[in-house]
C-alpha positions in Angstrom: -2.5 -15.3 2.2 -5.4 -16.8 0.3 -4.8 -19.9 -1.7 -5.1 -19.8 -5.5 -7.7 -22.4 -6.5 -9.0 -23.5 -9.9 -12.7 -23.3 -9.9 -14.9 -26.0 -11.5 -18.6 -26.8 -11.4 -17.7 -30.5 -11.1 -15.0 -32.5 -9.4 -15.1 -35.1 -12.1 -13.5 -34.3 -15.5 -16.1 -34.3 -18.3 -15.8 -34.6 -22.1 -16.7 -31.3 -23.8 -18.7 -31.7 -27.0 -19.8 -29.3 -29.6 -23.2 -28.7 -31.0 -23.0 -31.7 -33.4 -22.1 -33.9 -30.4 -18.6 -34.6 -31.7 -15.5 -34.5 -29.6 -13.6 -31.2 -29.9 -10.0 -31.0 -31.0 -7.1 -31.9 -28.7 -4.0 -30.0 -27.5 -2.6 -29.2 -31.0 -5.9 -28.8 -32.7 -6.1 -32.3 -34.3 -8.6 -35.1 -33.6 -7.7 -37.3 -30.6 -7.0 -41.0 -31.1 -10.1 -43.0 -31.5 -9.1 -45.4 -28.7 -11.1 -44.6 -25.6 -9.4 -44.2 -22.3 -10.0 -47.2 -20.0 -11.1 -46.1 -16.5 -11.0 -48.4 -13.6 -13.8 -48.5 -11.0 -11.6 -46.5 -8.7 -11.5 -43.7 -11.3 -7.7 -44.3 -12.1 -6.8 -44.6 -15.8 -5.0 -47.7 -17.0 -1.3 -47.2 -16.8 -0.5 -48.5 -20.3 -3.1 -46.1 -21.8 -1.8 -43.3 -19.7 1.7 -43.9 -21.0 0.4 -43.5 -24.6 -1.6 -40.5 -23.5 1.5 -38.8 -22.1 3.4 -39.4 -25.4 0.5 -38.1 -27.4 0.1 -35.0 -25.3 3.8 -34.3 -25.4 3.8 -34.4 -29.2 0.7 -32.3 -29.4 2.2 -29.7 -27.1 5.4 -29.4 -29.1 3.4 -28.9 -32.3 1.3 -26.1 -30.9 1.9 -22.5 -31.9 3.1 -19.9 -29.4 -0.4 -18.3 -29.4 -2.0 -21.7 -28.6 0.5 -22.4 -25.9 -0.1 -19.1 -24.2 -3.9 -19.4 -24.5 -3.7 -22.9 -23.0 -1.4 -21.9 -20.1 -3.4 -18.8 -19.2 -6.7 -20.8 -19.3 -5.4 -22.9 -16.4 -3.9 -20.0 -14.5 -0.2 -20.7 -15.4 2.0 -17.7 -16.3 2.5 -17.6 -20.1 5.7 -15.6 -20.6 8.9 -16.5 -22.4 10.0 -18.3 -25.5 8.3 -21.2 -27.1 10.5 -23.7 -25.4 9.6 -22.2 -22.0 5.9 -22.4 -22.8 6.2 -26.0 -24.0 8.0 -26.9 -20.8 5.4 -25.2 -18.6 2.5 -26.9 -20.3 4.2 -30.3 -20.1 4.8 -29.8 -16.4 1.2 -29.0 -15.9 0.0 -32.1 -17.7 2.4 -34.2 -15.6 1.0 -32.8 -12.4 -2.5 -33.5 -13.7 -1.6 -37.1 -14.3 -0.1 -37.4 -10.9 -3.3 -36.3 -9.3 -2.4 -32.7 -8.6 -5.2 -31.2 -10.7 -8.9 -32.0 -10.9 -9.4 -30.7 -14.4 -8.9 -32.6 -17.6 -6.1 -30.8 -19.5 -7.1 -31.8 -23.0 -10.6 -30.7 -22.4 -9.4 -27.5 -20.7 -7.1 -26.6 -23.6 -9.6 -27.6 -26.3 -12.1 -25.2 -24.9 -9.7 -22.5 -25.9 -9.0 -24.0 -29.4 -8.2 -21.3 -31.9 -11.1 -22.5 -34.1 -13.6 -22.3 -31.2 -13.0 -18.9 -29.8 -13.1 -15.5 -31.5 -10.6 -12.8 -30.9 -13.1 -10.0 -31.0 -14.5 -9.3 -27.6 -17.2 -6.9 -26.5 -18.8 -5.9 -23.3 -22.5 -6.3 -22.6 -24.0 -4.7 -19.5 -27.3 -6.4 -18.9 -28.7 -3.2 -17.4 -27.9 -1.4 -20.7 -26.4 1.4 -18.7 -22.8 2.7 -19.2 -21.1 2.8 -15.9 -17.4 2.9 -16.9 -16.9 6.6 -16.5 -15.2 6.4 -13.1 -13.8 2.9 -13.2 -10.7 1.3 -14.7 -11.5 0.3 -18.2 -8.6 -1.6 -19.7 -9.3 -5.3 -19.0 -7.3 -8.0 -20.7 -8.8 -11.5 -20.4 -5.9 -14.0 -20.0 -6.4 -17.1 -22.1 -8.0 -15.2 -25.0 -5.8 -14.1 -27.9 -5.6 -10.3 -27.9 -5.6 -8.0 -30.9 -5.7 -4.3 -31.1 -8.6 -2.7 -29.3 -9.7 -2.6 -25.7 -12.3 -4.4 -23.6 -14.4 -2.2 -21.5 -15.8 -3.4 -18.2 -18.2 -2.2 -15.6 -17.8 -2.3 -11.8 -21.3 -3.3 -10.7 -21.3 -6.8 -9.3 -23.0 -9.4 -11.5 -22.3 -7.6 -14.8 -20.8 -9.8 -17.5 -18.2 -9.5 -20.2 -19.2 -11.2 -23.5 -16.5 -13.1 -25.4 -18.7 -13.9 -28.5 -20.9 -16.8 -27.3 -18.7 -17.3 -24.2 -19.5 -15.4 -21.1 -17.0 -14.1 -18.5 -18.8 -13.7 -15.2 -17.1 -11.4 -12.8 -17.6 -11.8 -9.0 -15.9 -9.8 -6.3 -15.3 -11.2 -2.8 -14.1 -9.0 0.0 -12.2 -10.8 2.7 -12.4 -7.9 5.3 -15.6 -6.1 5.7 -17.8 -5.1 2.7 -17.9 -1.9 0.6 -21.0 -1.6 -1.5 -20.5 -0.3 -5.0 -23.4 2.1 -5.8 -24.5 3.0 -9.3 -21.9 0.8 -10.8 -19.2 3.4 -10.0 -16.2 2.6 -8.0 -15.4 5.4 -5.6 -11.7 6.2 -5.0 -12.5 6.7 -1.3 -14.1 3.3 -1.0 -10.9 1.2 -1.0 -10.5 -2.2 0.4 -8.1 -4.3 2.4 -7.3 -7.7 1.0 -9.8 -7.8 -2.0 -10.2 -10.8 -4.1 -11.3 -10.9 -7.7 -12.5 -14.2 -9.3 -13.3 -14.3 -13.0 -14.6 -17.4 -14.7 -15.4 -18.4 -18.3 -18.8 -20.0 -18.5 -19.3 -22.1 -21.6 -22.6 -23.1 -23.2 -22.1 -26.7 -21.9 -21.8 -25.4 -18.3 -18.0 -26.1 -18.1 -16.3 -23.4 -15.9 -12.7 -22.3 -16.3 -11.0 -19.6 -14.3 -9.1 -17.1 -16.4 -7.9 -14.5 -13.9 -5.9 -15.5 -10.9 -7.1 -14.3 -7.5 -3.6 -13.1 -6.7 -2.6 -10.9 -9.7 0.8 -10.0 -8.3 1.8 -13.7 -8.8 1.6 -13.3 -12.5 4.6 -11.9 -14.3 3.4 -8.5 -15.6 6.0 -6.6 -17.6 6.2 -5.2 -21.1 9.9 -6.1 -21.5 10.6 -9.1 -19.3 14.2 -10.5 -19.2 15.2 -14.1 -19.1 15.0 -15.4 -15.5 12.6 -12.8 -14.2 9.8 -14.2 -12.1 6.8 -12.6 -10.3 6.8 -11.9 -6.6 4.8 -14.4 -4.6 5.1 -13.8 -0.8 3.4 -17.1 0.0 6.4 -19.0 -1.5 9.3 -16.5 -1.4 9.2 -15.3 2.2 11.7 -17.2 4.5 10.3 -19.1 7.5 10.1 -17.2 10.8 13.1 -17.3 13.0 13.1 -19.3 16.2 12.2 -17.6 19.4 15.7 -17.4 20.6 16.7 -14.9 17.9 15.9 -11.3 18.8 14.3 -9.4 15.9 12.4 -6.2 15.1 9.7 -5.9 12.5 9.3 -2.6 10.7 6.6 -1.7 8.3 6.0 1.2 5.9 3.0 2.4 4.0 2.0 5.3 1.8 -1.6 5.5 2.9 -2.6 8.3 0.5 -4.7 10.0 3.1 -4.9 8.6 6.6 -8.3 10.0 7.7 -9.9 8.5 4.5 -8.3 5.2 5.2 -9.5 5.0 8.8 -13.1 5.8 7.7 -13.3 2.8 5.4 -15.9 0.2 6.4 -13.7 -2.6 5.3 -10.4 -1.4 6.8 -9.3 -2.4 10.3 -6.0 -1.2 11.6 -6.3 -3.6 14.5 -6.6 -6.6 12.2 -3.6 -5.4 10.2 -1.5 -5.1 13.4 -2.7 -8.5 14.6 -1.9 -10.1 11.4 1.6 -8.6 11.0 2.5 -8.0 14.6 4.9 -5.1 13.7 6.9 -3.2 16.2 7.1 0.0 14.2 4.9 1.4 11.5 6.1 4.3 9.2 3.5 6.2 7.2 3.8 8.6 4.3 1.3 10.9 2.6 -0.9 11.1 5.7 -2.3 14.4 4.5 -2.9 15.5 8.1 -2.9 19.0 9.5 -1.4 19.7 12.9 -4.8 20.2 14.4 -5.7 16.6 13.4 -2.8 14.9 15.1 -4.1 14.8 18.7 -7.4 13.1 17.7 -5.4 10.5 15.7 -3.2 9.9 18.6 -6.1 9.2 20.9 -7.4 6.5 18.5 -4.2 4.6 18.3 -4.2 0.9 18.8 -3.3 -0.3 22.3 0.4 -0.9 22.6 1.4 1.7 20.1 1.4 4.8 22.3 4.6 6.3 20.8 3.8 8.2 17.7 5.5 11.1 16.0 4.0 13.2 13.2 5.3 15.7 10.7 2.7 17.8 8.8 2.9 20.1 5.9 2.6 23.8 6.9 3.2 25.3 3.4 0.3 23.4 1.9 -2.4 22.1 4.2 -3.7 18.6 3.8 -0.7 17.6 1.8 2.2 15.2 2.2 2.9 14.3 5.8 4.9 11.5 7.5 4.7 9.6 10.8 6.3 6.9 12.9 4.1 4.8 15.2 5.9 2.5 17.6 5.4 0.3 20.6 9.1 0.8 21.4 10.0 4.1 22.8 12.7 5.7 20.8 15.7 7.4 22.3 15.3 10.6 20.3 13.1 12.0 17.6 13.8 14.6 14.9 11.7 16.2 12.2 12.9 17.2 8.8 16.4 17.7 7.5 17.1 20.8 9.5 17.0 22.9 6.3 14.0 25.3 6.1 13.7 25.1 2.3 13.1 21.3 2.6 11.2 21.1 5.9 7.9 22.9 5.2 6.1 19.9 3.7 6.4 17.4 6.5 8.4 14.9 4.5 10.7 13.3 7.1 10.6 11.9 10.6 13.6 10.3 12.3 13.5 8.1 15.4 16.7 6.8 17.1 16.6 3.3 18.6 19.3 1.4 20.4 21.0 -0.1 17.4 19.9 2.1 14.5 18.3 5.3 13.2 14.9 4.9 11.4 13.7 7.5 9.0 10.2 7.6 7.5 10.5 9.6 4.3 8.3 10.8 1.5 10.5 12.0 -1.4 9.0 14.8 -3.5 7.4 13.8 -6.7 8.8 15.5 -9.8 5.2 16.4 -10.7 3.3 17.1 -13.9 5.6 18.3 -16.6 8.6 17.4 -14.3 8.3 20.9 -12.9 10.1 19.8 -9.6 12.6 17.5 -11.3 15.5 19.9 -10.8 14.7 20.6 -7.2 14.4 16.8 -6.6 17.7 15.7 -8.0 19.9 18.7 -7.3 18.7 19.7 -3.9 16.5 17.2 -2.0 18.2 13.9 -2.9 21.6 15.3 -2.1 20.5 16.9 1.2 18.8 13.7 2.3 21.9 11.6 1.3 24.2 13.9 3.3 21.9 13.8 6.3 21.9 10.0 6.2 25.7 9.8 6.0 26.0 12.2 9.0 23.7 10.0 11.1 25.6 6.9 10.0 28.7 8.2 11.8 27.0 7.2 15.1 25.1 4.1 14.2 23.5 2.3 11.2 20.6 3.9 9.3 17.4 2.6 7.9 15.5 4.8 5.4 12.0 3.7 4.4 9.0 5.1 2.6 7.8 6.2 -0.7 11.1 7.3 -2.4 9.2 8.1 -5.7 11.7 6.3 -8.0 11.5 3.0 -9.8 15.2 2.5 -10.0 15.5 -0.2 -12.7 13.4 -1.5 -15.6 12.5 -4.5 -13.5 10.8 -2.1 -11.1 8.1 -0.8 -13.5 5.6 -2.6 -15.8 6.1 -0.3 -18.8 9.6 1.1 -18.8 9.7 2.3 -22.4 6.4 4.2 -22.1 7.5 6.1 -18.9 11.0 7.4 -19.8 9.8 10.9 -19.2 7.3 10.2 -16.4 8.0 11.4 -12.9 9.6 8.5 -11.0 11.3 6.9 -13.9 13.3 9.6 -15.7 16.9 8.9 -16.3 17.8 11.8 -14.1 15.8 10.5 -11.1 17.2 7.0 -11.5 20.7 8.2 -11.7 20.3 10.4 -8.7 18.8 7.5 -6.7 21.9 5.4 -7.6 24.4 8.1 -6.9 23.0 9.5 -3.7 21.9 6.3 -2.0 23.0 3.0 -3.5 26.5 4.2 -4.4 27.0 5.7 -1.0 26.6 2.4 0.9 22.8 2.0 1.3 21.4 -1.3 0.3 18.0 -1.9 -1.4 17.0 -4.8 0.8 14.2 -6.2 -1.4 16.3 -6.2 -4.5 19.2 -7.9 -2.7 16.9 -10.6 -1.4 15.1 -11.0 -4.7 17.5 -10.0 -7.5 15.3 -11.3 -10.4 11.9 -10.8 -9.0 9.2 -8.5 -10.4 7.3 -7.0 -7.4 5.4 -3.7 -7.3 4.2 -1.5 -4.5 2.2 1.1 -6.4 -0.6 0.8 -8.9 -2.5 3.8 -10.3 -6.2 3.9 -9.8 -6.8 4.3 -13.6 -6.5 1.6 -16.3 -7.2 -1.3 -14.0 -3.6 -1.3 -13.0 -3.9 -3.2 -9.7 -6.1 -6.0 -11.1 -3.7 -6.6 -13.9 -0.5 -5.9 -11.8 0.7 -3.1 -14.0 2.6 -1.3 -11.3 5.7 0.4 -10.0 8.1 -0.4 -7.1 8.4 3.0 -5.4 8.6 2.0 -1.8 11.8 0.8 -0.2 13.7 -0.2 2.9 17.3 1.1 2.4 19.8 0.1 5.1 23.4 0.8 5.8 25.7 -1.8 4.4 26.9 -2.7 7.9 23.5 -4.2 8.8 22.5 -5.5 5.4 23.4 -9.1 6.4 21.1 -8.8 9.4 18.1 -8.5 7.2 16.0 -11.7 7.6 13.2 -10.6 5.3 12.3 -7.7 3.1 8.8 -8.2 1.7 5.7 -6.6 0.0 2.2 -7.1 1.3 0.6 -7.0 -2.2 -2.8 -8.2 -1.0 -3.4 -5.2 1.3 -5.6 -2.7 -0.4 -6.8 0.7 0.9 -4.3 2.9 -0.9 -2.7 3.2 -4.3 0.4 1.8 -2.5 0.6 -1.3 -0.5 2.6 -1.8 2.7 6.2 -3.2 2.8 8.0 -4.9 5.6 11.4 -5.6 7.0 12.5 -8.2 9.6 15.8 -7.3 11.1 17.9 -9.4 13.4 19.3 -7.4 16.3 
């Protein structure tokens, strides 16, 4: 995973001055003490002066308004959610870390640059080419660290364009860590999707001070319209358990809704080989491959060495639609396709592979669709039939169901619960069906059990800049039989892997 760094144009803190060459206001918007900070030759402040500085900063922080606290925290890349006491505590912790040498930026200067008197709320976009290129790109961009009012900030996709925040300029740069995908004409093509993309946004002030305002790992910022106390964002760099020792036998499973496998494999930036080398998975389950039966043999011939066992289910009722697969370097004992019910099996939504100690199913649950036209079919027929099939298999050995199950089960699993009550994937009917047919029948949501209060998403729509602002849904799961739930070592989300509107998820199971 990439590290999340604060970017500065200088490693030495500088004093930011306004046009009249006077010192700007401090943490709480009042003038700082006239006493100058004594600095030793080594660059370390005098301890006595530092003690006074800590007391002053603490008082200033406590006197700040909620808006000022949030603006200050966001400006240094710290999540700014919660009540005022939480925000005060977070900013105090940051200043303490700074004084202990953990941060190279001067906190008072950093916060003063976002003083409520020195920054305007009204933001506008200026494309230096004077061309409007936002027709095909996401166009809802919130700039953390800047107080927001009603209205939207439009953005363009062409590299090098800028967003004007009054006299402040937000320069946007895009770095691609795997391959490169040129953006032509300022339009971001849906087919040109990247693996592991990194966005770095900086605020450039007139005095050449640089402050980062958007983290390079957006999934590590708590993004939710109705967050509850104790919820925290998912950060795989810090939340994944350490690898097991070599004496413990494990199997690593992965699942990914690729939203079109052929399009994914054609991407200049995507490398299936690099993904397999990085994750070293034993089995990969795919959904929404959109393959036809005539495509399968060509795909099989291009499989990565070591993964010769592959099993594909394609839609025959609607070509180039749906489709699931299991690709494995372990040869399964048996393989089955579908539920064995003709009414459910024409869209290629299920592949089952039997291994020594469990059954593994790659599933793509039907979406209820526009206007919820398939809602009744979904909750009264498909879910019940799939649940019964799982319970029948479970009579022989434990079962693992993975894939895009097209349901955000709880409010913690979706960015905007209130606004999606009648959206496919978050209706009360679908959520109740998910609980009744799967969770209540002894199947465990492995990610939620491992991370009970963690906000982690696996799907972001292409519109509205959802991925860059982490406004997502958790639709992809590993559900396991209760009998093997304690054998789950890790259930995780690869939030940084681009290339689809979903990201891969993984499961490490002790055998």
